[in-house]
C-alpha positions in Angstrom: 21.7 -13.9 19.5 24.2 -12.0 17.5 23.3 -10.0 14.4 25.1 -12.7 12.3 23.1 -15.4 13.9 19.9 -13.5 13.4 20.8 -13.1 9.7 21.4 -16.8 9.3 18.1 -17.7 11.0 16.3 -15.3 8.7 17.6 -16.7 5.4 16.2 -20.2 5.4 13.7 -20.0 2.6 14.6 -21.2 -0.9 13.0 -20.7 -4.3 12.7 -24.1 -6.0 10.9 -25.3 -9.0 8.6 -27.3 -6.7 7.9 -24.2 -4.6 6.9 -22.2 -7.7 4.7 -25.0 -9.0 3.0 -25.2 -5.7 2.5 -21.5 -5.6 0.8 -21.7 -9.0 -1.6 -24.3 -7.6 -3.0 -21.4 -5.5 -4.0 -19.3 -8.5 -7.8 -18.5 -8.3 -8.2 -20.1 -4.9 -10.3 -17.7 -2.7 -8.4 -17.5 0.5 -9.6 -16.8 4.0 -8.2 -13.7 5.6 -7.7 -12.7 9.2 -10.3 -10.3 10.8 -9.9 -6.8 9.4 -8.6 -3.9 11.4 -11.9 -2.2 10.9 -15.0 -4.5 10.8 -17.2 -1.4 10.5 -16.3 2.0 9.2 -16.5 4.6 12.0 -15.8 8.3 12.3 -12.8 7.6 14.5 -11.4 4.8 12.3 -11.7 7.0 9.2 -10.1 9.9 11.1 -7.3 7.8 12.6 -6.4 6.4 9.2 -5.9 9.8 7.5 -3.8 10.9 10.5 -1.6 7.8 9.9 -0.2 9.3 6.7 -0.7 13.0 7.4 -3.9 13.9 5.5 -5.6 17.0 6.9 -8.6 17.1 4.6 -11.7 17.7 6.8 -13.8 15.7 4.3 -12.3 12.7 6.0 -12.3 13.9 9.6 -14.9 16.6 10.3 -18.6 15.4 10.0 -19.9 19.0 10.2 -17.7 20.1 7.3 -18.4 17.0 5.3 -22.1 17.5 5.6 -21.7 20.7 3.6 -20.1 18.9 0.6 -21.6 17.1 -2.3 -21.3 13.9 -0.3 -23.6 15.2 2.4 -21.5 13.5 5.1 -18.2 12.1 6.1 -16.5 9.7 3.7 -13.3 7.8 4.0 -10.1 8.6 2.1 -9.7 6.1 -0.8 -7.1 3.8 0.7 -9.0 3.4 3.9 -10.6 0.4 2.2 -7.4 -1.5 2.9 -8.2 -1.6 6.6 -11.6 -3.3 6.0 -13.1 -6.4 4.6 -14.4 -9.5 6.4 -13.3 -12.6 4.6 -15.7 -13.9 2.0 -14.7 -17.5 2.9 -13.8 -19.0 6.2 -12.0 -22.1 5.1 -10.3 -23.7 2.1 -11.3 -27.1 0.9 -8.7 -29.6 2.1 -7.8 -30.8 -1.4 -7.2 -27.1 -2.5 -5.1 -26.4 0.5 -3.0 -29.5 0.0 -2.2 -28.6 -3.6 -0.5 -25.3 -2.6 0.8 -26.3 0.9 4.1 -24.8 2.0 4.7 -23.0 -1.3 7.8 -20.9 -1.1 7.7 -21.1 2.7 10.2 -18.8 4.4 11.0 -16.9 1.2 11.0 -13.2 1.9 8.5 -11.0 0.0 8.5 -7.3 -0.6 5.4 -5.3 -1.7 6.2 -3.7 -5.0 3.1 -1.8 -5.9 -0.6 -1.8 -6.4 -3.4 -0.7 -8.8 -6.5 0.4 -7.1 -9.9 1.3 -8.6 -12.6 3.1 -6.5 -16.3 2.9 -7.3 -18.2 3.9 -4.2 -17.5 6.0 -1.1 -17.1 4.4 2.3 -19.3 6.0 5.0 -19.6 5.5 8.7 -21.6 2.3 9.4 -20.4 0.5 6.2 -19.3 -3.1 6.5 -17.3 -4.7 3.7 -16.7 -8.2 2.5 -13.3 -9.1 1.0 -12.6 -11.6 -1.8 -8.9 -12.3 -1.9 -7.0 -14.5 -4.4 -3.8 -15.0 -6.3 -4.0 -14.1 -10.0 -0.5 -15.0 -11.4 3.0 -16.2 -10.6 5.9 -15.1 -12.8 9.5 -16.1 -12.2 12.2 -13.5 -12.8 15.5 -15.0 -14.0 17.6 -12.8 -11.7 16.7 -10.2 -9.1 18.6 -6.9 -9.2 18.6 -6.8 -5.4 19.5 -10.4 -4.5 21.4 -11.5 -7.6 19.5 -14.8 -7.5 16.1 -16.2 -8.3 13.0 -14.1 -7.7 9.3 -14.7 -8.2 6.6 -12.0 -8.8 3.2 -12.9 -7.3 0.1 -10.9 -8.3 -3.0 -10.8 -6.2 -6.5 -9.2 -6.2 -8.8 -8.1 -3.5 -12.5 -7.2 -4.1 -14.3 -5.1 -1.5 -18.1 -5.4 -1.4 -20.4 -3.4 0.8 -23.5 -4.5 2.8 -25.6 -3.6 -0.3 -23.7 -6.0 -2.4 -22.0 -3.2 -4.3 -18.4 -3.4 -5.4 -16.7 -0.6 -3.6 -13.1 -1.0 -4.8 -10.6 -3.4 -6.4 -7.0 -3.7 -5.4 -4.6 -5.5 -7.6 -1.2 -5.7 -5.9 2.2 -7.3 -6.3 4.9 -8.9 -4.3 8.4 -9.9 -5.2 9.7 -13.0 -3.4 13.4 -13.6 -3.2 15.8 -15.6 -1.1 16.9 -13.6 1.9 20.4 -15.1 1.9 21.0 -13.8 -1.7 19.7 -10.4 -0.7 21.9 -10.3 2.3 25.0 -11.5 0.5 24.6 -9.3 -2.5 24.8 -6.3 -0.2 23.6 -3.9 -2.9 21.1 -2.1 -0.7 23.4 -2.3 2.4 25.9 0.0 0.7 23.6 3.0 1.1 24.6 5.2 3.9 22.0 6.3 6.4 20.8 9.9 5.9 22.1 12.6 8.3 20.8 16.1 8.0 22.3 19.5 8.7 20.3 22.1 10.5 20.1 24.0 7.2 18.6 20.9 5.4 16.1 20.4 8.2 15.1 24.1 7.8 14.5 23.5 4.1 12.2 20.5 4.9 10.4 22.6 7.5 9.9 25.4 4.9 8.4 22.8 2.5 6.0 21.7 5.1 5.0 25.3 5.8 4.5 26.1 2.1 2.4 23.0 1.3 -1.0 24.1 0.0 -4.0 23.1 2.1 -6.5 20.6 0.6 -8.4 22.3 -2.2 -11.6 21.3 -0.4 -14.9 22.9 -1.4 -13.5 25.0 -4.3 -14.3 22.7 -7.3 -11.5 22.0 -9.8 -13.3 22.0 -13.1 -12.1 19.9 -16.0 -12.2 22.9 -18.3 -9.6 24.7 -16.1 -7.1 21.9 -16.2 -4.3 22.0 -18.7 -1.9 19.2 -19.8 1.4 20.0 -18.2 -0.1 21.5 -15.0 2.0 21.0 -11.9 -0.1 19.0 -9.3 2.2 20.3 -6.6 4.8 19.0 -4.2 4.5 17.4 -0.8 7.3 16.4 1.6 7.1 13.3 3.7 9.7 12.6 6.3 12.5 12.3 7.2 11.1 8.8 7.9 11.3 7.8 11.5 10.4 4.6 13.4 7.7 6.7 15.0 6.2 7.3 11.6 6.0 3.6 11.0 4.3 3.1 14.3 1.8 5.9 13.6 1.1 4.3 10.2 0.4 0.9 11.7 -1.8 2.5 14.4 -4.1 3.8 11.6 -3.7 1.0 9.0 -3.6 -2.0 11.3 -0.8 -4.1 9.7 -2.0 -7.5 11.0 0.7 -7.9 13.7 -0.4 -9.7 16.9 1.0 -9.9 20.4 1.2 -12.3 23.3 -1.1 -15.3 22.9 -2.5 -14.0 19.7 1.0 -14.0 18.3 1.6 -17.5 19.6 -1.5 -18.7 17.8 -0.4 -16.9 14.6 3.0 -18.7 14.9 1.2 -22.1 15.1 -0.6 -21.3 11.8 2.4 -19.7 10.0 5.7 -20.6 11.6 7.7 -19.2 8.7 6.3 -15.7 9.5 8.5 -15.7 12.6 12.2 -15.8 13.4 14.3 -15.5 16.5 15.3 -12.0 17.5 18.4 -10.7 19.3 16.9 -12.0 22.6 16.4 -15.5 21.0 12.7 -14.8 21.3 10.2 -15.3 18.5 9.2 -12.2 16.6 7.6 -11.4 13.2 9.8 -11.1 10.1 7.7 -8.0 9.4 9.9 -6.2 11.9 12.1 -5.3 9.0 10.0 -2.1 9.1 11.2 -1.1 12.6 14.2 -3.3 13.5 17.5 -2.4 11.9 19.0 -5.8 12.8 16.3 -7.7 10.9 16.5 -5.3 8.0 20.2 -5.9 7.7 19.5 -9.6 7.8 17.6 -9.3 4.5 20.2 -7.1 2.8 19.1 -3.6 3.7 21.1 -0.9 5.6 18.2 0.0 7.9 14.5 -0.5 8.6 12.2 0.7 5.8 8.6 1.9 5.3 5.5 -0.1 4.1 4.7 0.1 0.4 1.1 0.9 1.1 2.3 3.8 3.2 3.9 5.3 0.1 0.8 4.5 -2.0 -1.2 6.5 0.5 1.3 9.4 0.2 0.7 9.4 -3.6 -3.1 9.3 -3.0 -2.8 12.2 -0.6 -1.1 14.4 -3.2 -3.9 13.6 -5.7 -6.9 14.1 -3.4 -5.4 17.4 -2.1 -5.2 18.6 -5.7 -8.5 17.5 -7.1 -10.9 18.9 -4.4 -13.9 17.4 -2.7 -16.2 17.5 -5.8 -13.9 15.2 -7.8 -13.5 11.4 -7.6 -10.3 9.4 -7.6 -11.1 6.7 -10.0 -7.8 4.8 -10.2 -4.3 5.0 -8.8 -1.6 2.6 -9.8 2.0 2.7 -8.5 5.3 0.8 -8.6 7.7 0.9 -5.6 11.1 0.4 -7.1 13.4 1.0 -4.2 13.1 1.1 -0.4 12.4 4.2 1.7 14.7 3.7 4.6 14.4 5.2 8.1 16.0 8.7 7.7 14.9 9.1 4.0 12.8 12.1 2.8 10.2 11.6 0.1 9.3 14.5 -2.2 5.9 13.6 -3.7 5.2 15.3 -7.0 2.7 15.1 -9.9 1.9 16.4 -13.3 -1.2 16.4 -15.5 -0.3 14.4 -18.6 -3.7 14.0 -20.4 -7.4 15.0 -20.5 -10.3 13.2 -22.0 -14.0 12.9 -22.1 -15.1 9.3 -21.5 -18.3 7.4 -20.7 -17.3 7.7 -17.0 -17.0 11.5 -17.2 -14.4 14.2 -17.7 -11.1 12.7 -16.8 -7.7 14.1 -16.0 -4.7 11.7 -16.1 -1.8 12.4 -13.7 1.8 11.1 -13.3 2.9 11.0 -9.8 6.2 10.0 -8.1 8.2 9.9 -4.9 11.9 11.0 -5.0 14.3 10.7 -2.1 17.0 13.0 -0.9 19.5 11.1 -3.0 17.6 12.1 -6.1 16.2 8.6 -6.7 12.7 8.2 -8.0 11.7 5.3 -5.6 8.0 5.2 -6.6 6.3 5.9 -9.9 2.6 6.0 -10.5 -0.4 7.3 -12.4 -3.8 8.4 -11.4 -7.2 8.9 -13.2 -9.4 11.6 -11.7 -13.0 12.3 -12.7 -13.5 16.1 -12.4 -16.7 18.2 -12.3 -17.4 20.0 -15.6 -18.9 23.4 -16.1 -20.6 22.1 -19.2 -21.6 18.6 -18.1 -22.2 19.1 -14.4 -21.1 17.1 -11.3 -19.2 13.9 -11.2 -21.0 10.6 -11.5 -19.5 7.6 -9.8 -17.9 5.1 -12.3 -19.2 1.6 -12.8 -16.8 -1.4 -12.2 -15.2 -2.7 -15.4 -13.5 -5.8 -16.5 -12.6 -9.0 -14.7 -9.3 -10.8 -14.5 -9.3 -14.0 -16.5 -8.9 -16.2 -13.5 -11.5 -18.9 -12.7 -12.2 -18.7 -9.0 -12.1 -21.8 -6.8 -14.0 -22.0 -3.5 
């Protein structure tokens, strides 16, 4: 199959008023999810996840070191929760399923950001339950990327441990748009692939060499933090297909092969298109297949949004030290990170406060590529130990989305 044919095959989905209405029928319906990548947290699973995005903090990989910290044992990096969670429900009632059947089928979706809150550490041996549902559907009159209709869908996942405790909440967003419009607009496709000189590669290597190690066991006290403090800079990249594979090895990604892929295709045929061999393959291959990426209007394959969310988390946890607690991290991914792109991950302290949850520092964080474009923006709330008030206490969950749940 030619590239043009692959593009035509990949652009079948359309956004219609009926499709949007059907998508809204799914709001509040608790949805079954596939088996998680990690049914149970393990030392190896926790370690492999941090390796997937380049985190070298021994708190997440060295049980002997972790035993000497305030946690008295290994804990997982905050976004590890995304690899876990057995579905709270196994089926959807037929009448609920019928209401939202085939909503926006075949319309491509892009992850645009998430807002995560963390309340409890995950330790080896923990098992989580996941409650997953759609919270809102908002139409955008015109997409900057596609030039046509677009729909924002907003989801929530709750992660509950074996003690019935809420461990984390993730609120996350997708933008759905017609692939044909994205392809024909060609806005992203005009970006030239990055090519580096030896001198530029030497600068990137120097940034890797200069990156401070994790703060680790040296507490960062709230009293020592000043508004305007530089949180530091990390370099990530240049992004390679290998990096995407390594990320999926630690995160999971939900992609199946062989008979499992065939069974997935029976359940969700629009998740697959024909590739250049005229064989079925997942549309998710936009992350490693340039032909498929071009079919949806991009010049090359691109990273996963949650990969970049983990990069921002990495910057924050390196800065805050092992005695602190990452309470919340929210980010928006505004542009793609294409294979070949470098991400410079930076942050600044923008506020300090004393709240019922503890002594809090607010950070602004971002990812900027080699073209000087801020492709991701975010903010984090960190609870720090205090010389006056003592160690950090874990925050209690707060607030519910005003969405009646349907089981």
